[in-house]
C-alpha positions in Angstrom: -20.9 4.3 50.6 -24.3 4.6 52.4 -23.4 6.1 55.9 -26.7 4.8 57.5 -26.4 1.3 56.1 -22.6 1.1 57.2 -23.4 2.4 60.5 -26.1 -0.1 60.9 -23.7 -3.0 60.2 -21.2 -1.8 62.7 -23.7 -0.5 65.2 -25.8 -3.7 65.2 -22.8 -5.7 66.2 -21.7 -3.1 68.7 -25.2 -3.2 70.1 -24.9 -7.0 70.5 -21.5 -6.6 72.2 -22.9 -3.8 74.6 -26.0 -5.8 75.4 -23.6 -8.7 76.3 -21.7 -6.2 78.3 -24.7 -5.3 80.3 -25.5 -9.0 81.0 -21.9 -9.3 82.1 -22.0 -6.3 84.4 -25.4 -7.5 85.8 -23.7 -10.9 86.6 -20.7 -9.1 88.1 -22.9 -7.0 90.3 -24.7 -10.2 91.5 -21.6 -12.2 92.3 -19.1 -9.6 93.3 -21.3 -6.6 94.4 -19.8 -3.1 94.9 -17.0 -3.2 97.3 -13.2 -3.7 97.6 -13.1 -6.8 95.2 -15.1 -5.1 92.4 -13.0 -1.9 92.9 -9.8 -4.0 92.7 -10.8 -5.7 89.5 -12.1 -2.6 87.8 -8.8 -0.7 88.5 -6.8 -3.8 87.3 -8.8 -3.7 84.0 -8.5 0.1 83.7 -5.1 0.3 82.1 -5.5 -2.4 79.4 -9.0 -1.2 78.8 -7.7 2.2 78.3 -5.2 1.0 75.7 -8.0 -0.8 73.9 -9.9 2.4 73.6 -6.8 4.4 72.6 -5.5 1.9 70.0 -8.3 -0.3 68.8 -10.9 2.7 68.7 -8.6 5.7 68.3 -5.0 6.3 67.8 -3.9 3.4 65.6 -7.0 3.6 63.4 -6.5 7.4 63.1 -2.9 7.0 62.0 -2.9 3.8 60.0 -6.2 3.7 58.1 -5.6 6.9 56.0 -2.0 5.8 55.2 -3.1 2.4 54.3 -5.9 3.7 52.2 -3.6 5.8 50.2 -1.4 2.8 49.5 -4.3 0.6 48.5 -5.8 3.5 46.3 -2.6 4.2 44.7 -2.9 4.0 40.7 0.4 2.2 40.2 -1.3 -1.1 39.7 -0.1 -2.7 42.9 -2.9 -1.5 45.3 -3.5 -4.1 48.1 0.0 -5.6 47.7 1.5 -2.2 48.7 -1.0 -1.9 51.6 -0.1 -5.3 52.9 3.7 -4.5 52.7 3.1 -1.3 54.7 1.2 -3.3 57.3 3.9 -5.7 57.5 6.5 -2.9 58.1 4.3 -1.4 60.7 3.9 -4.8 62.5 7.6 -5.5 62.4 8.2 -2.3 64.5 5.1 -2.3 66.7 5.4 -5.9 67.9 8.8 -5.6 69.7 7.7 -2.1 71.1 4.4 -3.7 72.4 6.2 -6.8 74.0 8.8 -4.5 75.6 6.1 -2.3 77.0 4.1 -5.2 78.4 7.2 -6.7 80.1 8.1 -3.3 81.6 4.6 -2.8 83.0 4.6 -6.3 84.4 7.8 -5.4 86.3 6.6 -2.1 87.3 3.0 -3.2 88.2 3.3 -2.0 91.7 4.2 1.7 91.1 1.8 1.8 88.0 -1.0 0.6 90.2 -0.2 3.0 93.0 -0.3 5.9 90.4 -3.7 4.6 89.2 -5.1 4.6 92.8 -2.8 7.0 94.7 -2.4 4.1 97.2 -6.1 2.9 97.0 -7.3 5.1 99.8 -4.8 3.9 102.4 -5.5 0.1 101.7 -3.5 -2.5 103.7 -0.4 -3.9 102.2 -2.1 -7.2 101.8 -5.1 -5.6 99.8 -2.9 -3.5 97.7 -0.9 -6.6 96.8 -4.0 -8.1 95.6 -4.8 -5.2 93.2 -1.2 -5.4 91.9 -1.8 -9.1 91.4 -4.9 -8.6 89.4 -3.1 -5.9 87.3 -0.4 -8.3 86.3 -2.9 -10.9 85.2 -4.7 -8.3 82.9 -1.7 -6.6 81.4 -1.0 -9.1 78.6 -4.4 -8.0 77.1 -2.6 -4.7 76.2 -0.4 -6.5 73.8 -3.1 -8.7 72.3 -5.6 -6.0 71.8 -3.2 -3.6 70.2 -2.4 -6.3 67.5 -6.1 -6.8 67.1 -6.3 -3.1 66.1 -3.7 -3.4 63.5 -5.7 -6.3 61.7 -9.0 -4.6 62.5 -7.7 -1.4 60.7 -6.8 -3.4 57.6 -10.3 -4.9 57.5 -12.0 -1.6 58.1 -10.0 -0.1 55.2 -11.2 -2.8 53.0 -14.8 -1.9 54.1 -15.2 -5.2 56.1 -16.5 -3.2 59.1 -18.5 -6.0 60.7 -15.5 -8.3 61.3 -13.7 -6.0 63.6 -17.0 -4.9 65.2 -17.7 -8.4 66.2 -14.4 -8.9 68.1 -15.6 -7.2 71.4 -18.3 -9.8 71.6 -15.7 -12.4 72.4 -14.5 -10.2 75.3 -18.0 -10.1 76.8 -18.8 -13.8 76.1 -15.5 -14.9 77.8 -16.2 -12.8 80.9 -19.8 -14.0 81.0 -18.7 -17.7 80.9 -16.1 -17.1 83.6 -18.8 -15.6 85.9 -21.2 -18.4 85.3 -18.8 -21.3 85.4 -16.2 -20.0 88.0 -17.8 -17.7 90.4 -17.2 -18.3 94.0 -18.9 -17.3 97.3 -15.8 -15.2 98.0 -15.8 -12.1 95.8 -12.0 -11.9 95.7 -11.7 -15.3 93.9 -14.4 -14.3 91.5 -12.6 -11.1 90.7 -9.4 -13.0 90.1 -11.1 -15.3 87.7 -12.4 -12.2 85.8 -9.0 -10.9 85.4 -7.7 -14.3 83.9 -10.9 -14.2 81.6 -9.8 -10.7 80.4 -6.4 -12.1 79.0 -8.0 -15.1 77.5 -10.5 -13.0 75.6 -7.6 -11.0 74.2 -6.2 -14.1 72.7 -9.6 -15.2 71.3 -10.1 -11.8 69.6 -6.6 -11.9 68.1 -7.3 -15.4 66.7 -10.6 -14.3 65.3 -9.0 -11.4 63.4 -6.1 -13.5 62.1 -8.6 -15.9 60.8 -10.7 -13.2 59.2 -7.7 -11.5 57.5 -6.7 -14.8 56.0 -10.2 -15.3 54.7 -10.0 -11.8 53.1 -6.7 -12.7 51.3 -4.6 -10.8 54.0 -1.7 -12.6 55.5 1.1 -10.7 57.3 4.7 -12.0 57.5 6.9 -11.2 60.5 10.0 -9.2 59.2 13.0 -7.7 60.7 12.2 -4.2 62.1 13.0 -1.4 59.7 12.3 2.4 60.4 11.5 3.2 56.8 9.8 6.5 56.0 6.4 5.2 56.1 6.9 3.7 59.5 8.5 6.7 60.8 5.6 8.7 59.6 3.1 6.2 61.2 4.8 6.4 64.5 4.9 10.2 64.5 1.1 10.2 63.9 0.2 7.5 66.5 1.3 9.2 69.7 -0.4 12.5 69.2 -3.4 10.7 68.0 -3.4 8.5 71.2 -3.9 11.6 73.3 -6.3 13.3 71.0 -8.5 10.2 70.6 -8.2 9.1 74.2 -9.0 12.2 76.1 -12.2 10.8 77.4 -10.3 7.6 78.5 -7.4 9.5 80.1 -10.0 11.7 82.0 -11.7 8.4 83.2 -8.3 7.2 84.5 -7.8 10.4 86.4 -11.3 10.3 87.8 -10.9 6.6 88.9 -7.6 7.3 90.7 -9.0 10.3 92.6 -12.2 8.3 93.6 -10.0 5.4 94.8 -7.8 7.7 96.8 -10.3 10.1 98.2 -13.9 8.5 98.3 -15.3 5.5 100.3 -15.2 1.8 99.1 -17.6 1.2 96.4 -17.3 4.7 94.7 -15.1 3.3 92.0 -17.7 0.7 91.3 -20.5 3.3 91.2 -18.7 5.3 88.6 -17.8 2.2 86.6 -21.3 0.9 86.4 -22.5 4.4 85.5 -19.9 4.7 82.8 -20.8 1.2 81.4 -24.3 2.5 80.8 -23.0 5.7 79.4 -20.8 3.7 77.1 -23.8 1.9 75.5 -24.8 4.7 73.3 -21.2 5.8 72.9 -20.3 2.3 71.5 -23.3 2.1 69.4 -23.2 5.5 67.8 -20.0 7.1 68.5 -17.5 4.3 67.8 -19.6 3.1 64.9 -19.7 6.6 63.3 -16.0 7.0 63.8 -15.2 3.7 62.3 -17.2 4.5 59.2 -16.4 8.1 58.7 -12.5 7.9 58.8 -11.9 5.6 55.9 -14.8 7.3 54.0 -13.7 10.9 54.5 -9.9 9.9 53.9 -10.9 8.4 50.5 -13.1 11.2 49.4 -10.3 13.7 50.2 -7.8 11.4 48.5 -10.0 11.8 45.4 -10.1 15.6 45.9 -13.8 15.6 46.7 -13.9 18.2 49.4 -17.6 19.0 49.0 -18.5 15.3 49.4 -16.2 15.0 52.5 -18.0 17.9 54.1 -21.5 16.5 53.2 -20.4 13.2 54.8 -19.4 14.9 58.0 -22.6 16.9 58.1 -24.8 13.9 57.7 -22.6 12.2 60.4 -23.2 15.0 62.9 -26.9 14.9 62.1 -27.2 11.1 62.6 -25.1 11.5 66.0 -27.6 14.1 67.3 -30.6 12.2 66.1 -29.4 9.2 68.1 -27.7 10.8 71.0 -29.9 13.5 72.2 -32.8 11.0 73.4 -30.3 8.7 74.9 -28.9 11.6 77.0 -32.2 12.7 78.3 -33.3 9.2 79.0 -30.2 8.3 81.1 -30.6 11.4 83.1 -34.4 11.2 83.7 -34.7 7.4 83.9 -31.4 6.5 85.7 -32.9 4.9 88.9 -35.1 2.4 87.1 -32.6 1.6 84.4 -29.8 1.0 87.0 -32.2 -1.0 89.2 -33.3 -3.2 86.3 -29.9 -4.1 85.3 -27.9 -4.3 88.5 -30.0 -4.3 91.6 -30.0 -8.0 92.9 -27.7 -10.2 94.7 -25.0 -8.2 96.5 -26.0 -5.0 94.7 -28.5 -3.1 97.0 -31.0 -0.2 96.5 -28.6 2.3 97.8 -26.1 1.1 95.3 -28.6 1.6 92.5 -29.4 5.2 93.6 -25.7 6.2 94.0 -24.9 4.7 90.6 -27.9 6.6 88.9 -26.5 9.9 90.3 -23.1 9.2 88.7 -24.9 8.2 85.6 -26.7 11.5 85.3 -23.5 13.4 85.7 -21.7 11.3 83.0 -24.7 11.7 80.7 -24.6 15.5 80.6 -21.5 15.0 78.4 -22.8 12.2 76.2 -23.3 14.3 73.2 -19.8 15.6 73.3 -18.3 12.1 73.8 -20.0 11.1 70.6 -19.3 14.3 68.6 -15.6 13.9 69.3 -15.8 10.7 67.2 -17.6 12.6 64.5 -15.2 15.7 64.3 -11.8 14.0 64.7 -11.9 12.2 61.5 -11.9 15.7 59.7 -8.3 16.0 61.3 -7.1 12.5 60.9 -8.1 12.2 57.3 -5.9 15.2 56.6 -3.0 13.6 58.6 -3.4 16.3 61.4 -3.0 14.5 64.7 -1.3 17.5 66.4 -4.4 19.8 66.8 -6.5 17.0 68.4 -3.8 16.3 70.9 -3.3 20.1 71.8 -7.0 20.4 72.6 -7.1 16.9 74.4 -4.3 18.2 76.7 -6.2 21.3 77.4 -9.4 19.3 78.3 -7.4 17.0 80.5 -6.1 20.0 82.4 -9.7 21.2 82.7 -10.8 17.7 84.0 -8.0 17.5 86.6 -8.9 21.1 87.9 -12.7 20.2 88.1 -12.1 16.9 89.6 -10.1 18.5 92.5 -12.9 21.0 92.9 -15.9 18.7 92.7 -14.8 15.5 94.4 -15.2 16.7 98.0 -18.5 18.7 97.7 -20.1 16.3 95.2 -18.5 12.9 96.3 -18.9 10.2 93.5 -20.8 12.5 91.2 -17.7 14.9 91.1 -15.5 12.9 88.8 -18.1 12.0 86.2 -19.4 15.7 86.0 -15.7 16.9 85.6 -15.3 14.3 82.7 -18.5 15.6 81.1 -17.5 19.2 81.1 -14.0 18.5 80.0 -15.2 16.6 77.0 -17.6 19.4 76.1 -14.7 21.8 76.1 -12.7 19.5 73.8 -15.5 19.4 71.4 -16.1 23.0 71.3 -12.3 23.6 70.4 -12.4 20.9 67.8 -15.5 22.2 66.1 -14.3 26.0 66.0 -11.1 25.1 64.4 -12.6 22.9 61.7 -15.0 25.8 61.0 -12.3 28.3 61.0 -10.2 26.3 58.6 -13.1 25.9 56.1 -13.0 22.1 56.7 -16.5 22.0 58.1 -19.5 24.3 57.5 -22.8 23.3 59.1 -25.3 23.0 56.1 -28.9 24.3 56.2 -30.3 20.9 56.9 -28.2 20.4 59.9 -28.9 23.9 61.4 -32.6 23.4 60.6 -32.8 19.9 62.4 -30.6 20.4 65.4 -32.9 22.6 67.4 -35.8 20.6 66.5 -34.1 17.5 67.7 -33.3 19.1 71.0 -37.0 20.0 71.5 -38.1 16.5 70.6 -35.7 14.9 73.1 -36.9 17.2 75.9 -40.5 16.3 75.1 -39.7 12.7 75.5 -37.8 13.4 78.7 -40.8 15.2 80.2 -43.1 12.3 79.4 -40.7 9.7 80.7 -40.3 11.7 84.0 -44.0 11.2 84.8 -43.9 7.5 83.7 -41.0 6.5 85.9 -43.1 5.7 89.0 -45.1 3.0 86.7 -42.0 1.1 86.0 -40.2 1.2 89.4 -42.1 -1.6 91.0 -41.1 -4.0 88.2 -37.4 -3.4 88.0 -36.4 -5.2 91.1 -38.6 -8.3 90.6 -37.9 -11.6 88.8 -35.5 -11.5 85.9 -38.4 -11.7 83.4 -40.1 -8.7 85.2 -36.9 -6.7 85.3 -35.8 -7.3 81.6 -39.5 -6.9 80.6 -39.9 -3.6 82.3 -36.6 -2.4 80.8 -37.6 -3.3 77.2 -41.0 -1.5 77.8 -39.4 1.5 79.1 -36.9 1.8 76.2 -39.7 1.0 73.7 -41.9 3.7 75.3 -39.3 6.3 75.2 -38.5 5.5 71.5 -42.0 5.8 70.5 -42.5 9.0 72.3 -39.3 10.4 70.7 -40.4 9.2 67.2 -43.8 11.1 67.6 -41.9 14.2 69.1 -39.6 14.3 66.0 -42.5 14.2 63.6 -44.4 16.9 65.5 -41.3 19.2 65.5 -40.4 18.5 61.9 -37.0 17.0 63.0 -37.7 14.0 61.0 -40.3 13.4 58.2 -41.9 10.4 56.9 -40.3 11.1 53.5 -37.0 10.5 55.1 -37.8 6.8 55.7 -38.4 6.3 52.0 -35.3 7.9 51.1 -33.3 5.7 53.5 -34.9 2.7 52.1 -34.2 3.7 48.5 -30.6 4.5 49.3 -30.1 1.1 51.1 -31.5 -0.7 47.9 
């Protein structure tokens, strides 16, 4: 399977979803601003959103897809039939567990919210009850999106990547519709309507995946729960994979809780908006690569093609660096005009833009490591090793907590993002070292040759964009047309400079274009 073509399919839809996400956040900043109401909604959305990242983009896929692929690829003549039977067994056990978990969290919403915020910086009882109320509204999304991950895993295993990649578009479209149709002059009411829209979007995504599965000839029946050997193995793999794949998300929860407890109102919002921008390349590149690499490598290993699996991972890392390094430098250098163009209007002021850009720069230091986690972990999951990633994730979470406590007072709202970036880098270093030591990954000559050239090209682009920032600044707070126009020109200029720099440094050659076109044909 052509890696670039597959990533283009997933990445294109993910890009559409992330662009809609930026539109959603821009409207949210306009109607709600950066204050208590926005902080309350973002905290209420943090727990179910974390489960989305853990299950839909991490743990469930890591455990389910290799097992499902082995069933489908078994040469006993049953193929997809065995795979569907396994999926039905998994659903029969997971559904009651998810329902029970959702009910328990609804009952325990008050203490859970307190743990996520450490009391929300001494908020009054009335304000804290409002945060708990929003949490209870958003919690059903946890159940719905976990079921979406099961159906999405089946479709990914059948190489129908685009269907699952399109599901998050429904989340952003629903939230945008709620902001446009049900915003209120009181930010608290608008935030409540956003919480309702989150759960509605979960139901829409589940309906979309059920319809797509049936169109693909997959229809799952509800069965009596049975803990057969396959399900036991799946469950034993999911929980370690959740911590391994979700280290970044868990670190963000810790950062949000400390920011809510120790920093002034608005700090959670600055960190959130910065993370949303940081998530744009992560969603486009990292999640897309992880989605494509895991089934590809697991099938290659299942056929005994060790060399091909290693080559796939080398090209995945090369592609990740090629796309990630310029994004990292751009978000650090051009943070203020980017944030201003997207969010600085309505209730979101200039000071909010500057503070958000500072948090964005701290987050972006770790952007390569956030994405390389998605490239390296398939090397473990495809071999049914979920314990090693969880061990390293646990170590990185300890690093994150220690650095959060060390940075949050002297650095304020920049402390938690910087701690998260460093912790993720530590995690990647351990994952990479172990794969190399086991002989499961060896950087080939092409990857080594191009990596340092890509770094130089990204730095050249950053230097040019630093001196061009002042040209764009007057336009990023104008009319909507001026703001989005300036944003597009800024991105296009950076892209052109980076493309020229890669050709000058030899990181990319014109012959590579013809090779890609030939492979896609």
